[in-house]
N, C-alpha and C positions, 0 to 999 in steps of 0.2 A: 891755621886759616889758609885755605887754598886760594888759588887764583879765581875760582868761581865765586868766592865769598866777598870779593872786593867790589864795592859800589863805585862806579865811575860818575863823579859829580859833574864832570864836564859834558856829559851826555845831555843833549837838549831835551830828551824825553823824560828826564828825571824831574819829578815834581816834589818840591819841598814846601810844606805849609807851616807858617809860623803863627802861633796863637798867643795873643797878649793875655796875661793873667788878669782875672777880674780883681778889682780892688777889694780889700777886706773891709767890710762894713760892720760896725758894732754900734749898738744903740747907746745913747747917752747914759741910760740907767746901768747897763752892763759895764761900761767903762768906769763910771763912778764907783760902782760896787767893787770892781777889781782894785781900784786905787785905795779905797778905804780898807779893804781886806788886807792888802799888802802892808799898809801902814800899821794896822792892828797886829798883824803877824810879827812885824818888826818890833813893836812895843813889847809884845809878849816874850819875844826872844831876848830882848835886852833885860827885861825884868827877871826872867828866868836865869840868865847868866849872872846878873848881880846877886840874886838869891843864892846861887850855887857858890859864888865866891865869898859869901858872907858879908857883903857890903851893904845889903839892904836892911834897914832897921825895922 
């Protein structure tokens, strides 16, 4: 990086714009579906693990 690549931020002509990120919006149906799906996946994983260990009758 040479001297010509350095940006002088003390220069009054330098313009820096900051943009605030938009909030993430998710509908109630999508949020509920994600929660139910995650719970179901956890149950299936637990049942599968128990079956593999031979603890499930």
